[in-house]
LOPAMI-402321 format. One record per residue (C-alpha): chain; y, z, x. Coordinates in steps of 0.05 Angstrom, whole numbers, plus 5000, padded with zeros to 4 digits. Each point is the difference from the previous one (the first is absolute). Layout:
% residues N
+--------+------+------+------+
| chaine |   yy |   zz |   xx |
+--------+------+------+------+
|      A |    Y |    Z |    X |
...
+--------+------+------+------+
//
This chain:
% residues 520
+--------+------+------+------+
| chaine |   yy |   zz |   xx |
+--------+------+------+------+
|      A | 3418 | 0984 | 2914 |
|      A | 4966 | 5066 | 5004 |
|      A | 4994 | 5047 | 5057 |
|      A | 4952 | 5057 | 5012 |
|      A | 5008 | 5072 | 5037 |
|      A | 4942 | 5046 | 5011 |
|      A | 5023 | 5070 | 5021 |
|      A | 4922 | 5033 | 5014 |
|      A | 5033 | 5074 | 5002 |
|      A | 5059 | 5009 | 4957 |
|      A | 4989 | 5056 | 4952 |
|      A | 5036 | 5046 | 4967 |
|      A | 4969 | 5074 | 4979 |
|      A | 4957 | 5010 | 4939 |
|      A | 5024 | 5020 | 4932 |
|      A | 4995 | 5075 | 4986 |
|      A | 4987 | 5013 | 5072 |
|      A | 5059 | 5054 | 4998 |
|      A | 5060 | 5001 | 5050 |
|      A | 5061 | 4963 | 4983 |
|      A | 4969 | 4944 | 4974 |
|      A | 5036 | 4957 | 5056 |
|      A | 4965 | 4937 | 4977 |
|      A | 5037 | 4947 | 4943 |
|      A | 5071 | 5013 | 5014 |
|      A | 5057 | 4951 | 4979 |
|      A | 4996 | 4930 | 5034 |
|      A | 5057 | 4958 | 5025 |
|      A | 4986 | 4930 | 5031 |
|      A | 5019 | 4929 | 4998 |
|      A | 4959 | 4932 | 4992 |
|      A | 4930 | 4986 | 4993 |
|      A | 4955 | 4932 | 5014 |
|      A | 4981 | 4970 | 4938 |
|      A | 4946 | 5033 | 4998 |
|      A | 4975 | 5054 | 5042 |
|      A | 4935 | 5028 | 5010 |
|      A | 4985 | 5073 | 5028 |
|      A | 4935 | 5026 | 5009 |
|      A | 5006 | 5085 | 5012 |
|      A | 4934 | 5026 | 5018 |
|      A | 4976 | 5076 | 4973 |
|      A | 4997 | 5053 | 5056 |
|      A | 4929 | 5038 | 5009 |
|      A | 5025 | 5062 | 4974 |
|      A | 4994 | 5040 | 4933 |
|      A | 5075 | 5012 | 4992 |
|      A | 5035 | 4947 | 5040 |
|      A | 5007 | 4929 | 4999 |
|      A | 5032 | 4988 | 4933 |
|      A | 5047 | 4948 | 4987 |
|      A | 5057 | 5017 | 4958 |
|      A | 5064 | 4963 | 4979 |
|      A | 5076 | 4999 | 5028 |
|      A | 5002 | 5010 | 5076 |
|      A | 5031 | 4946 | 5043 |
|      A | 4952 | 4941 | 4982 |
|      A | 5022 | 4942 | 4950 |
|      A | 4914 | 5003 | 4985 |
|      A | 5012 | 5065 | 4966 |
|      A | 5025 | 5013 | 4933 |
|      A | 5065 | 5036 | 5003 |
|      A | 4997 | 5071 | 4976 |
|      A | 5058 | 5049 | 4959 |
|      A | 4967 | 5066 | 4989 |
|      A | 4940 | 5024 | 5039 |
|      A | 5004 | 5067 | 4974 |
|      A | 5013 | 5045 | 4937 |
|      A | 5071 | 5021 | 4985 |
|      A | 5059 | 4984 | 4962 |
|      A | 4977 | 4961 | 4935 |
|      A | 4925 | 4994 | 5028 |
|      A | 4944 | 5054 | 4993 |
|      A | 4927 | 4984 | 5016 |
|      A | 4928 | 5011 | 4962 |
|      A | 4948 | 5017 | 5046 |
|      A | 4925 | 5013 | 4984 |
|      A | 4933 | 5001 | 5026 |
|      A | 4929 | 4994 | 4986 |
|      A | 5002 | 5050 | 4942 |
|      A | 5050 | 4960 | 4965 |
|      A | 4957 | 4943 | 4992 |
|      A | 4936 | 5030 | 4962 |
|      A | 4996 | 4950 | 4947 |
|      A | 4976 | 4948 | 5038 |
|      A | 4924 | 4976 | 4989 |
|      A | 4984 | 5007 | 5073 |
|      A | 5025 | 5073 | 5043 |
|      A | 4964 | 4990 | 5073 |
|      A | 4997 | 5059 | 5033 |
|      A | 5042 | 5025 | 5059 |
|      A | 5054 | 4944 | 4986 |
|      A | 5073 | 5022 | 5025 |
|      A | 5059 | 4981 | 4962 |
|      A | 5065 | 4998 | 5005 |
|      A | 5044 | 4956 | 4960 |
|      A | 5071 | 5003 | 4981 |
|      A | 5054 | 4956 | 4967 |
|      A | 5075 | 5012 | 4981 |
|      A | 5032 | 5013 | 4934 |
|      A | 5070 | 4981 | 4979 |
|      A | 5044 | 5035 | 4960 |
|      A | 5009 | 4952 | 4935 |
|      A | 4940 | 4959 | 5019 |
|      A | 4936 | 5032 | 4964 |
|      A | 4976 | 4935 | 4987 |
|      A | 4993 | 4988 | 5067 |
|      A | 4970 | 5065 | 5031 |
|      A | 4942 | 4991 | 4937 |
|      A | 4988 | 4923 | 5025 |
|      A | 4998 | 5032 | 5080 |
|      A | 4955 | 5057 | 4970 |
|      A | 4954 | 4945 | 4973 |
|      A | 4996 | 4960 | 5061 |
|      A | 4987 | 5065 | 5044 |
|      A | 4942 | 5013 | 4955 |
|      A | 4971 | 4930 | 5000 |
|      A | 5010 | 5003 | 5079 |
|      A | 4949 | 5066 | 5007 |
|      A | 4961 | 4980 | 4949 |
|      A | 4979 | 4934 | 5031 |
|      A | 4997 | 5025 | 5065 |
|      A | 4956 | 5049 | 4979 |
|      A | 4950 | 4954 | 4969 |
|      A | 5010 | 4935 | 5056 |
|      A | 4993 | 5033 | 5060 |
|      A | 4938 | 5013 | 5052 |
|      A | 4995 | 5076 | 5007 |
|      A | 5079 | 5023 | 4985 |
|      A | 5031 | 5048 | 5048 |
|      A | 5075 | 5004 | 4973 |
|      A | 5045 | 4964 | 4962 |
|      A | 5078 | 5005 | 5006 |
|      A | 5058 | 4968 | 4972 |
|      A | 5081 | 5014 | 5012 |
|      A | 5056 | 4970 | 4979 |
|      A | 5067 | 4960 | 5023 |
|      A | 5053 | 4987 | 4958 |
|      A | 5021 | 4926 | 5020 |
|      A | 5048 | 4984 | 4948 |
|      A | 5060 | 5034 | 4949 |
|      A | 5058 | 4969 | 4969 |
|      A | 5010 | 4941 | 4958 |
|      A | 4955 | 5028 | 4946 |
|      A | 4944 | 4997 | 5047 |
|      A | 4961 | 5049 | 5031 |
|      A | 4940 | 4979 | 5050 |
|      A | 4942 | 5042 | 5026 |
|      A | 4957 | 4992 | 5058 |
|      A | 4931 | 5036 | 4999 |
|      A | 4966 | 5007 | 5060 |
|      A | 4924 | 5013 | 4997 |
|      A | 4955 | 5040 | 5071 |
|      A | 4931 | 4988 | 4982 |
|      A | 4938 | 5025 | 5047 |
|      A | 4937 | 4987 | 4978 |
|      A | 4931 | 4974 | 5043 |
|      A | 5028 | 4946 | 5035 |
|      A | 5068 | 5031 | 5020 |
|      A | 5072 | 5010 | 4986 |
|      A | 5042 | 4948 | 4963 |
|      A | 5063 | 4997 | 4961 |
|      A | 5022 | 4963 | 4945 |
|      A | 5057 | 4990 | 4959 |
|      A | 5029 | 4984 | 4934 |
|      A | 5078 | 4993 | 4973 |
|      A | 5029 | 5012 | 4932 |
|      A | 5058 | 4977 | 4967 |
|      A | 5041 | 5032 | 4941 |
|      A | 5045 | 4967 | 4960 |
|      A | 5050 | 5053 | 4974 |
|      A | 5023 | 4960 | 4937 |
|      A | 4936 | 4997 | 4963 |
|      A | 4955 | 5057 | 5033 |
|      A | 4952 | 4938 | 5027 |
|      A | 4955 | 5026 | 5066 |
|      A | 4985 | 4935 | 5032 |
|      A | 4946 | 4976 | 5049 |
|      A | 5033 | 4964 | 5063 |
|      A | 4979 | 4934 | 4972 |
|      A | 5048 | 5011 | 4945 |
|      A | 5056 | 4990 | 5057 |
|      A | 4980 | 4927 | 4997 |
|      A | 5014 | 4955 | 4940 |
|      A | 4939 | 4979 | 4983 |
|      A | 4926 | 4972 | 5018 |
|      A | 5024 | 4942 | 5033 |
|      A | 5051 | 5035 | 5035 |
|      A | 4934 | 5049 | 5029 |
|      A | 4967 | 4932 | 5016 |
|      A | 5055 | 4968 | 5043 |
|      A | 5003 | 5080 | 5032 |
|      A | 4932 | 4992 | 5014 |
|      A | 5001 | 4937 | 5033 |
|      A | 5060 | 5023 | 5041 |
|      A | 4961 | 5064 | 5026 |
|      A | 4932 | 4961 | 5007 |
|      A | 5035 | 4948 | 5050 |
|      A | 5033 | 5052 | 5042 |
|      A | 4928 | 5034 | 5011 |
|      A | 4963 | 4936 | 5010 |
|      A | 4997 | 5010 | 5078 |
|      A | 4983 | 5074 | 4998 |
|      A | 4935 | 5020 | 5015 |
|      A | 5007 | 5065 | 4971 |
|      A | 5006 | 4971 | 4928 |
|      A | 4953 | 4962 | 4961 |
|      A | 5054 | 4957 | 4960 |
|      A | 4944 | 4970 | 4955 |
|      A | 4993 | 5070 | 4975 |
|      A | 5076 | 4999 | 4976 |
|      A | 5015 | 4990 | 4928 |
|      A | 5055 | 5013 | 4951 |
|      A | 4967 | 5055 | 4963 |
|      A | 5046 | 5056 | 4990 |
|      A | 4960 | 5054 | 5036 |
|      A | 5007 | 4959 | 5065 |
|      A | 5078 | 4996 | 4996 |
|      A | 5006 | 5074 | 4967 |
|      A | 5053 | 5017 | 5057 |
|      A | 5060 | 4959 | 5009 |
|      A | 5075 | 5029 | 5016 |
|      A | 5056 | 4972 | 5041 |
|      A | 5030 | 5019 | 5058 |
|      A | 5080 | 5015 | 5013 |
|      A | 5010 | 4930 | 5001 |
|      A | 4969 | 4989 | 4940 |
|      A | 4944 | 4961 | 5027 |
|      A | 4934 | 4996 | 4962 |
|      A | 4949 | 5051 | 5030 |
|      A | 4933 | 4986 | 4983 |
|      A | 4942 | 5050 | 5031 |
|      A | 4926 | 5004 | 4988 |
|      A | 4952 | 5060 | 5008 |
|      A | 4964 | 5017 | 5070 |
|      A | 4938 | 4948 | 4998 |
|      A | 5023 | 4967 | 4927 |
|      A | 5000 | 4927 | 5036 |
|      A | 4949 | 5020 | 5052 |
|      A | 4943 | 4959 | 5011 |
|      A | 4930 | 5007 | 4972 |
|      A | 4950 | 5045 | 5045 |
|      A | 4929 | 4997 | 4976 |
|      A | 4979 | 5065 | 4971 |
|      A | 5067 | 5035 | 5010 |
|      A | 5074 | 5007 | 4961 |
|      A | 5049 | 4952 | 5039 |
|      A | 5030 | 5034 | 5057 |
|      A | 5056 | 5039 | 5001 |
|      A | 5023 | 4992 | 5072 |
|      A | 5050 | 4944 | 4990 |
|      A | 5044 | 5054 | 4960 |
|      A | 5050 | 4984 | 4960 |
|      A | 5014 | 4917 | 4988 |
|      A | 5076 | 4991 | 4977 |
|      A | 5033 | 4925 | 4980 |
|      A | 5075 | 5000 | 4997 |
|      A | 5041 | 4946 | 4965 |
|      A | 5068 | 4993 | 5008 |
|      A | 5045 | 5015 | 4943 |
|      A | 5018 | 4929 | 4991 |
|      A | 4934 | 4981 | 4995 |
|      A | 4978 | 5050 | 4958 |
|      A | 5056 | 4994 | 4952 |
|      A | 4979 | 4943 | 4955 |
|      A | 4931 | 5038 | 4990 |
|      A | 5033 | 5061 | 4972 |
|      A | 4997 | 5028 | 4924 |
|      A | 5063 | 5036 | 4979 |
|      A | 4967 | 5067 | 5020 |
|      A | 4987 | 4975 | 5056 |
|      A | 5081 | 4972 | 5023 |
|      A | 5017 | 5070 | 4973 |
|      A | 4946 | 5045 | 5042 |
|      A | 5023 | 4960 | 5069 |
|      A | 5070 | 5016 | 4983 |
|      A | 4984 | 5072 | 4989 |
|      A | 4963 | 5004 | 5069 |
|      A | 5059 | 4979 | 5035 |
|      A | 5050 | 5046 | 4962 |
|      A | 5041 | 5054 | 5048 |
|      A | 4987 | 5062 | 4953 |
|      A | 4936 | 5006 | 4960 |
|      A | 5007 | 5015 | 4923 |
|      A | 4939 | 5054 | 4993 |
|      A | 5022 | 5028 | 4927 |
|      A | 5003 | 4949 | 4942 |
|      A | 5004 | 4995 | 4931 |
|      A | 4947 | 4997 | 4946 |
|      A | 4976 | 4932 | 4980 |
|      A | 5051 | 4966 | 4954 |
|      A | 4946 | 4947 | 4982 |
|      A | 4928 | 4996 | 4996 |
|      A | 4941 | 4977 | 5044 |
|      A | 4971 | 4938 | 4989 |
|      A | 4941 | 5012 | 4958 |
|      A | 4954 | 4942 | 5036 |
|      A | 5031 | 4988 | 5069 |
|      A | 4978 | 4939 | 5032 |
|      A | 4982 | 5021 | 5070 |
|      A | 4992 | 4951 | 5057 |
|      A | 4935 | 4999 | 5031 |
|      A | 4961 | 5031 | 4935 |
|      A | 4946 | 4940 | 4988 |
|      A | 4967 | 4992 | 4931 |
|      A | 4927 | 4976 | 5007 |
|      A | 4981 | 4935 | 4970 |
|      A | 5040 | 4952 | 4948 |
|      A | 5039 | 5038 | 4962 |
|      A | 4995 | 4945 | 4945 |
|      A | 4925 | 5004 | 4995 |
|      A | 4975 | 5027 | 4927 |
|      A | 4931 | 5006 | 5008 |
|      A | 4996 | 5012 | 4921 |
|      A | 5015 | 4938 | 5000 |
|      A | 4975 | 4967 | 5057 |
|      A | 4930 | 4991 | 5028 |
|      A | 5005 | 5050 | 5056 |
|      A | 4957 | 5021 | 5056 |
|      A | 5016 | 5049 | 5051 |
|      A | 4969 | 4989 | 5077 |
|      A | 4995 | 5071 | 5032 |
|      A | 4987 | 5011 | 5084 |
|      A | 4968 | 5064 | 5022 |
|      A | 4995 | 5036 | 5066 |
|      A | 5062 | 4968 | 5042 |
|      A | 5047 | 4993 | 5027 |
|      A | 4958 | 4968 | 5059 |
|      A | 5017 | 4949 | 5060 |
|      A | 4986 | 4937 | 4942 |
|      A | 5040 | 5025 | 4941 |
|      A | 5067 | 4964 | 5023 |
|      A | 4957 | 4946 | 5004 |
|      A | 4983 | 5013 | 4924 |
|      A | 5067 | 5013 | 4982 |
|      A | 5025 | 4921 | 5026 |
|      A | 4951 | 4980 | 4952 |
|      A | 5021 | 5031 | 4942 |
|      A | 5071 | 4986 | 5025 |
|      A | 4987 | 4923 | 5001 |
|      A | 4962 | 5000 | 4932 |
|      A | 5056 | 5048 | 4970 |
|      A | 4948 | 5048 | 4972 |
|      A | 5009 | 5079 | 4997 |
|      A | 4938 | 5039 | 5009 |
|      A | 4991 | 5084 | 5001 |
|      A | 4978 | 5027 | 5069 |
|      A | 4962 | 5073 | 5002 |
|      A | 5018 | 5020 | 5070 |
|      A | 4955 | 5055 | 5037 |
|      A | 5040 | 5056 | 5039 |
|      A | 4979 | 4989 | 5065 |
|      A | 5019 | 4921 | 5006 |
|      A | 5065 | 5019 | 4956 |
|      A | 5019 | 5045 | 5050 |
|      A | 4980 | 4948 | 5066 |
|      A | 5030 | 4945 | 4965 |
|      A | 5067 | 5018 | 4970 |
|      A | 5033 | 4938 | 5010 |
|      A | 4944 | 4958 | 4964 |
|      A | 5015 | 5057 | 4937 |
|      A | 5066 | 4978 | 5003 |
|      A | 4986 | 4927 | 5005 |
|      A | 4949 | 5005 | 4935 |
|      A | 5056 | 5038 | 4958 |
|      A | 5060 | 4955 | 5025 |
|      A | 4960 | 4940 | 4976 |
|      A | 4990 | 5025 | 4930 |
|      A | 4930 | 5030 | 4998 |
|      A | 4978 | 5056 | 4972 |
|      A | 4976 | 5061 | 5037 |
|      A | 4951 | 5056 | 4979 |
|      A | 4958 | 5046 | 5032 |
|      A | 4932 | 4999 | 5028 |
|      A | 4994 | 5067 | 5015 |
|      A | 5014 | 5036 | 5072 |
|      A | 4930 | 4989 | 5023 |
|      A | 4954 | 4943 | 4979 |
|      A | 4941 | 5056 | 4972 |
|      A | 4975 | 5019 | 4936 |
|      A | 5042 | 5046 | 4974 |
|      A | 4966 | 5043 | 4953 |
|      A | 4959 | 5021 | 5048 |
|      A | 5043 | 4999 | 5065 |
|      A | 5060 | 5043 | 4973 |
|      A | 5024 | 5052 | 4954 |
|      A | 5062 | 5050 | 4994 |
|      A | 5051 | 4992 | 5054 |
|      A | 4965 | 4943 | 5031 |
|      A | 4995 | 4962 | 4950 |
|      A | 5069 | 5004 | 4977 |
|      A | 5018 | 4982 | 5072 |
|      A | 4952 | 4940 | 4997 |
|      A | 5038 | 4981 | 4934 |
|      A | 5072 | 5005 | 5031 |
|      A | 4990 | 4969 | 5067 |
|      A | 5011 | 4926 | 4987 |
|      A | 5052 | 5011 | 4950 |
|      A | 5037 | 5037 | 5052 |
|      A | 4986 | 4948 | 5053 |
|      A | 5025 | 4947 | 4961 |
|      A | 5063 | 5029 | 4969 |
|      A | 5018 | 5021 | 5079 |
|      A | 4996 | 4924 | 5011 |
|      A | 5033 | 4964 | 4941 |
|      A | 5032 | 5047 | 4949 |
|      A | 4938 | 4983 | 4943 |
|      A | 4971 | 5058 | 4962 |
|      A | 4927 | 4982 | 4995 |
|      A | 4977 | 5000 | 4925 |
|      A | 4925 | 4969 | 5008 |
|      A | 4946 | 5035 | 5034 |
|      A | 4923 | 4969 | 5011 |
|      A | 4950 | 5047 | 5024 |
|      A | 4955 | 4971 | 5052 |
|      A | 4933 | 4978 | 4976 |
|      A | 5035 | 5001 | 4929 |
|      A | 4967 | 5077 | 5006 |
|      A | 5035 | 5044 | 4959 |
|      A | 5001 | 5063 | 4961 |
|      A | 5033 | 5047 | 4947 |
|      A | 5034 | 5036 | 5054 |
|      A | 5017 | 4940 | 5046 |
|      A | 5033 | 4968 | 4940 |
|      A | 5032 | 5066 | 4979 |
|      A | 5031 | 5006 | 5071 |
|      A | 5028 | 4920 | 5001 |
|      A | 5028 | 5022 | 4933 |
|      A | 5035 | 5060 | 5029 |
|      A | 5026 | 4951 | 5047 |
|      A | 5033 | 4956 | 4955 |
|      A | 4959 | 4941 | 5013 |
|      A | 4937 | 4966 | 4950 |
|      A | 4931 | 4979 | 5028 |
|      A | 4986 | 4929 | 5006 |
|      A | 4924 | 4974 | 5004 |
|      A | 4986 | 4924 | 4993 |
|      A | 4969 | 4964 | 4946 |
|      A | 4981 | 4942 | 5043 |
|      A | 4960 | 5024 | 5070 |
|      A | 5003 | 4933 | 5044 |
|      A | 4940 | 5035 | 5044 |
|      A | 5039 | 4969 | 5058 |
|      A | 4975 | 5061 | 5034 |
|      A | 4928 | 4978 | 4995 |
|      A | 5006 | 4953 | 5060 |
|      A | 5021 | 4938 | 4962 |
|      A | 5013 | 4928 | 5031 |
|      A | 5070 | 4973 | 4975 |
|      A | 4973 | 4953 | 4945 |
|      A | 4963 | 5064 | 4973 |
|      A | 5063 | 5044 | 5001 |
|      A | 5035 | 4938 | 4959 |
|      A | 4942 | 4988 | 4948 |
|      A | 4988 | 5068 | 4991 |
|      A | 5080 | 5007 | 4980 |
|      A | 5012 | 4944 | 4955 |
|      A | 4924 | 5000 | 4963 |
|      A | 5027 | 5075 | 4989 |
|      A | 5067 | 4988 | 4976 |
|      A | 5024 | 5024 | 4932 |
|      A | 5072 | 5016 | 4969 |
|      A | 5022 | 5070 | 5015 |
|      A | 4951 | 4998 | 5061 |
|      A | 5012 | 5048 | 5067 |
|      A | 4961 | 4970 | 5057 |
|      A | 4979 | 5037 | 5054 |
|      A | 5006 | 4968 | 5070 |
|      A | 5007 | 5023 | 5074 |
|      A | 5056 | 4977 | 5048 |
|      A | 4959 | 5030 | 5055 |
|      A | 4943 | 4939 | 4989 |
|      A | 5015 | 4937 | 5041 |
|      A | 4956 | 4956 | 4938 |
|      A | 5049 | 5031 | 4953 |
|      A | 5058 | 4976 | 5034 |
|      A | 4969 | 4928 | 5004 |
|      A | 4987 | 5005 | 4926 |
|      A | 5064 | 5017 | 4970 |
|      A | 5035 | 4932 | 5003 |
|      A | 4942 | 4969 | 4961 |
|      A | 4994 | 5058 | 4946 |
|      A | 5077 | 4992 | 4993 |
|      A | 4995 | 4933 | 4990 |
|      A | 4939 | 4995 | 4952 |
|      A | 5023 | 5059 | 4961 |
|      A | 5075 | 4970 | 4986 |
|      A | 4958 | 4938 | 4980 |
|      A | 4966 | 5042 | 4947 |
|      A | 5067 | 5019 | 4974 |
|      A | 5004 | 5074 | 5036 |
|      A | 5070 | 5035 | 5020 |
|      A | 4992 | 5049 | 5054 |
|      A | 5030 | 5067 | 4984 |
|      A | 5005 | 5067 | 5029 |
|      A | 4946 | 5053 | 4976 |
|      A | 5064 | 5040 | 4970 |
|      A | 5011 | 4937 | 4960 |
|      A | 4938 | 4985 | 4970 |
|      A | 4990 | 5067 | 4973 |
|      A | 5073 | 5007 | 4984 |
|      A | 5024 | 5058 | 5037 |
|      A | 4937 | 5045 | 5016 |
|      A | 5013 | 5070 | 4970 |
|      A | 4993 | 5058 | 5055 |
|      A | 4931 | 5045 | 4996 |
|      A | 4964 | 4941 | 4962 |
|      A | 4946 | 4961 | 5033 |
|      A | 4999 | 4917 | 4991 |
|      A | 4964 | 4958 | 4968 |
|      A | 4988 | 5059 | 4944 |
|      A | 4924 | 4974 | 5000 |
|      A | 4995 | 5018 | 5074 |
|      A | 4946 | 4968 | 5053 |
|      A | 4930 | 4979 | 4980 |
|      A | 4981 | 5022 | 5069 |
|      A | 5046 | 5020 | 5066 |
|      A | 5003 | 4948 | 5055 |
|      A | 5016 | 4997 | 5072 |
|      A | 5079 | 5000 | 4996 |
+--------+------+------+------+
//
């Protein structure tokens, strides 16, 4: 059983709006349905309507500290503190903060890095950004755990929206954990995703098919005063597609609450301790320096590796199928085909499609495919962009993908394969390799299904990177036979990074370049 409750006008003042910060008072309450769903809309104002933790509502994460004081100081900065970002739009107001705890320097460093990334990605991913605010709440302090919820307030061309990220510090090791690390493993995250998806099944404001077990979707989880697991989603994160626009933020904050007894089997040791710390009567804000070392390679639920990890293209006969210009309405159809055949591919996304179909971007990532950038706008880059605008074009899709999945893009394919030394330099400056192709299917020349099949199969070579487009119906129709015939010829399907054995940022692949630009 699950219950759905809609609160169309419940909201608290914006973080950073001044006053006594009445939002986020410590909550005490009892009981919850098996899974309770709540929708909290964002008020149409610049400094109001921001939902915060605490209060008298079990769907709100508890708050133990809401302002600087004994044991907690605050770092606060503005746009001038983030001058090293690749793209810095003029006129964007930035007012961001995070808490600093005595004895937890490592936590402060990680929170600083998370805030820096939020500013960088908001600058790159938003249409005509106006302002970004980040404020904080301490949601747990005790039992060897600190928890901090960062609340983002964003305004751009499409209006005002709110987002959240909750981070957890293990005092014993000095490790800062993402919210998904409250869960035992990826299997637990998948189970939670199923519970949440079922609770949203009848909610018209939610595109349940856009809900996938990836880190960024589940980046804000905490506990209420009864120890129930509270899972919250950014404004618009789960909204249905609106052609030509980002999904609407109108439904506001979406929340699923899983009762403590149902959540308990899903929790990690950190999750169990975080739950206890969230219910502590008195917060413990001053901590000892870590006695142990943080894990060097923590296994974070919701972080997905692209491709078959056991595939070695130095030994196998590999080929990479790449798809440009999406995500579009037909991309999920292609993803279903690839899933059925257990084939990993590489998708090069454009900015406007990625902005308007974030759920499909999450699906691509969640299903183990590789994501690259195909520039923000599909134009000839050397002629169309220079300076700050070139930096923005290169930054945009990377920022969009990271905001939806948590994944950092490492591949960039310039539209039409049209590059220049200046374009390549900017791609490298932003940490990506330039990826062209070794085989153009020419599916963009109005080919039939059969012609696409023959073009790909006849031109296939070991170590090849094949250019295709998921925007074209004949290409989608050709994919099953392409897979069947290439497999029959001994090919293994790899990602671009597997074919090139980890492309190096700032370099172009294939090294020999293209014989002629194509219609990508």
